C-alpha positions as CSV (number, residue, x, y, z in Angstrom):
1,M,-28.2,-15.0,1.0
2,A,-24.8,-13.3,1.2
3,A,-23.1,-16.7,0.4
4,R,-24.7,-16.7,-3.0
5,R,-23.1,-13.4,-4.1
6,N,-20.4,-13.6,-6.6
7,K,-19.8,-17.3,-7.0
8,L,-18.7,-16.4,-10.5
9,I,-16.4,-13.5,-11.2
10,L,-15.7,-12.3,-14.8
11,W,-12.1,-10.8,-14.8
12,M,-12.5,-8.6,-17.9
13,G,-10.3,-6.6,-20.2
14,E,-9.3,-6.0,-23.8
15,K,-7.0,-8.4,-25.7
16,H,-3.4,-8.3,-24.3
17,C,-4.2,-5.6,-21.7
18,G,-2.7,-7.5,-18.8
19,K,-5.6,-9.7,-17.6
20,T,-3.3,-12.6,-17.0
21,T,-0.7,-10.5,-15.2
22,S,-3.2,-9.0,-12.9
23,A,-4.7,-12.5,-12.2
24,A,-1.2,-13.6,-11.3
25,N,-1.0,-10.7,-8.9
26,L,-4.3,-11.7,-7.4
27,V,-3.0,-15.2,-6.9
28,E,-0.1,-13.9,-4.8
29,I,-2.3,-11.7,-2.7
30,A,-4.9,-14.4,-2.2
31,H,-2.1,-16.8,-1.0
32,D,-0.8,-14.1,1.3
33,E,-4.3,-13.7,2.8
34,G,-4.4,-17.5,3.5
35,F,-6.7,-18.6,0.6
36,S,-6.1,-21.7,-1.4
37,V,-6.0,-21.0,-5.2
38,A,-6.3,-23.6,-7.9
39,G,-6.9,-23.5,-11.7
40,L,-4.7,-22.1,-14.4
41,L,-3.1,-19.1,-16.0
42,A,-2.3,-18.9,-19.7
43,P,0.6,-16.4,-20.0
44,S,1.4,-15.0,-23.5
45,L,4.7,-15.8,-25.1
46,Y,6.5,-13.3,-27.2
47,R,9.6,-13.5,-29.4
48,N,11.1,-10.4,-30.9
49,G,8.0,-8.4,-29.9
50,R,5.6,-10.8,-31.7
51,L,3.0,-13.1,-30.0
52,I,4.1,-16.7,-30.6
53,G,1.6,-18.5,-28.3
54,F,0.5,-19.3,-24.8
55,D,1.6,-21.7,-22.1
56,V,-0.6,-23.1,-19.4
57,F,0.5,-22.6,-15.8
58,E,-1.2,-24.8,-13.3
59,L,-1.6,-22.9,-10.0
60,R,-1.8,-25.7,-7.4
61,D,1.5,-27.5,-8.2
62,Q,3.0,-24.7,-10.3
63,M,3.6,-26.9,-13.4
64,R,3.9,-25.4,-16.8
65,A,3.4,-26.7,-20.3
66,P,3.0,-25.3,-23.9
67,L,-0.7,-24.7,-24.6
68,A,-0.9,-23.1,-28.0
69,R,1.5,-21.8,-30.7
70,C,0.8,-19.5,-33.6
71,K,0.3,-21.4,-36.9
72,V,2.8,-20.6,-39.6
73,S,0.1,-20.4,-42.3
74,S,-3.5,-19.1,-41.9
75,S,-6.3,-21.6,-41.6
76,T,-10.1,-21.7,-41.2
77,T,-9.7,-23.4,-37.8
78,G,-8.0,-20.5,-36.1
79,P,-4.6,-18.9,-35.7
80,F,-3.3,-21.4,-33.1
81,T,-2.2,-25.0,-32.9
82,F,-3.1,-26.5,-29.5
83,M,-0.6,-28.8,-27.7
84,A,-1.8,-32.1,-26.2
85,N,0.4,-31.7,-23.0
86,G,-0.9,-28.2,-22.3
87,L,-4.5,-29.2,-22.8
88,K,-4.0,-32.2,-20.5
89,L,-2.4,-30.1,-17.8
90,G,-5.2,-27.6,-18.0
91,I,-7.9,-30.2,-17.8
92,T,-6.1,-31.7,-14.8
93,A,-5.8,-28.3,-13.2
94,L,-9.6,-27.8,-13.4
95,S,-10.6,-31.2,-12.3
96,A,-12.7,-31.8,-9.2
97,T,-9.6,-33.4,-7.5
98,A,-7.3,-30.5,-8.2
99,T,-9.9,-27.9,-7.1
100,K,-11.5,-29.7,-4.2
101,S,-10.1,-27.6,-1.3
102,A,-9.7,-24.4,-3.3
103,D,-11.3,-21.1,-2.1
104,L,-10.7,-19.6,-5.6
105,V,-10.4,-21.3,-9.0
106,I,-9.0,-19.2,-11.8
107,V,-9.7,-20.1,-15.5
108,D,-7.5,-18.2,-17.9
109,E,-9.1,-17.7,-20.3
110,F,-12.7,-18.4,-21.1
111,G,-13.1,-17.3,-24.7
112,P,-14.6,-18.2,-28.1
113,L,-13.7,-21.9,-27.8
114,E,-15.5,-22.2,-24.4
115,L,-18.6,-20.2,-25.7
116,N,-18.8,-22.9,-28.5
117,G,-18.7,-25.7,-25.9
118,Q,-15.0,-26.6,-26.4
119,G,-11.8,-25.8,-24.5
120,W,-12.3,-25.5,-20.7
121,R,-16.1,-25.3,-21.0
122,R,-16.9,-28.8,-19.6
123,N,-14.6,-28.2,-16.6
124,V,-16.1,-24.8,-15.9
125,D,-19.7,-26.2,-16.1
126,S,-18.7,-28.9,-13.7
127,L,-17.1,-26.5,-11.3
128,L,-20.0,-24.1,-11.3
129,A,-22.4,-27.0,-10.6
130,S,-20.4,-28.7,-7.8
131,S,-17.6,-26.6,-6.4
132,N,-18.0,-24.4,-3.3
133,A,-15.1,-22.2,-4.6
134,V,-15.4,-18.8,-6.1
135,I,-14.8,-19.2,-9.8
136,L,-12.9,-16.5,-11.6
137,L,-13.0,-16.5,-15.4
138,V,-10.6,-14.4,-17.3
139,V,-12.6,-13.0,-20.2
140,R,-12.1,-10.6,-23.1
141,Q,-14.4,-7.6,-22.5
142,E,-16.2,-8.1,-25.8
143,L,-17.2,-11.6,-24.7
144,A,-18.3,-10.8,-21.2
145,D,-22.0,-10.3,-21.9
146,A,-22.1,-13.6,-23.8
147,V,-20.4,-15.4,-20.9
148,R,-22.8,-13.7,-18.4
149,Q,-25.8,-14.8,-20.5
150,L,-24.4,-18.4,-20.7
151,Y,-24.2,-18.6,-16.9
152,A,-27.3,-16.4,-16.1
153,D,-28.4,-18.7,-13.3
154,V,-25.1,-18.2,-11.4
155,P,-24.5,-15.3,-9.1
156,C,-21.9,-13.2,-10.9
157,R,-19.8,-10.0,-10.7
158,K,-17.9,-8.3,-13.5
159,L,-14.5,-6.7,-12.6
160,L,-12.0,-4.9,-14.8
161,A,-8.8,-6.9,-14.5
162,T,-6.6,-3.8,-14.8
163,E,-8.5,-1.8,-12.2
164,P,-6.4,-1.9,-8.9
165,R,-9.5,-2.1,-6.7
166,S,-10.6,-5.3,-8.5
167,V,-8.0,-7.4,-6.6
168,E,-9.4,-6.0,-3.3
169,S,-12.9,-6.8,-4.4
170,V,-12.0,-10.4,-5.0
171,I,-10.3,-10.7,-1.7
172,R,-13.4,-9.2,0.0
173,T,-15.6,-11.7,-1.9
174,L,-13.4,-14.6,-0.7
175,N,-13.6,-13.3,2.9
176,N,-17.4,-13.1,2.7
177,H,-17.5,-16.5,1.1
178,R,-15.4,-18.0,3.9
179,Q,-17.4,-16.3,6.6
180,S,-20.7,-17.6,5.2
181,G,-19.6,-21.2,5.4
182,R,-17.8,-21.6,2.0
183,G,-21.0,-21.4,-0.1
184,E,-23.4,-23.5,1.9
185,N,-26.1,-21.7,-0.2
186,D,-24.1,-21.8,-3.4
187,Q,-25.3,-25.0,-5.0
188,A,-26.2,-24.0,-8.5
């Protein structure tokens, strides 16, 4: 039964509070502890103190591509224009091939697009159904309950991204997961 605990971790925080930065710190510590990490981070890009967009950083091969840039004019389709190269790299980073041997898969971020069935949603659904890895979704705090409800059938834990003990908690979860046979009971 212990293997089923925390297959899904919601890495929560307010907008622009440091969720991605703390996830990058988690990646370094997990690597130092001997864990294989896959997935993606989406660091914010600023120019002159203003948010101009996001890149996608693929964790396995450490490749980077532009993901989204702020639109010059407002639109009903949202404030960002998404870039094909960044989307392609993100989809590749979350593929079954790229995540096959991972202990931890990070998805930064799981937001409104994913809750509406777009973005990384198809990849996350597939990972939760077939991967033995622990899946960590970076989520805005105000969306955490909706994400939890979406994946109500998956063992889950919510952690505050900026809480120092959260990294330790994920490492403990990975150790428990490893000791229990990498999720032999984790099939969703």
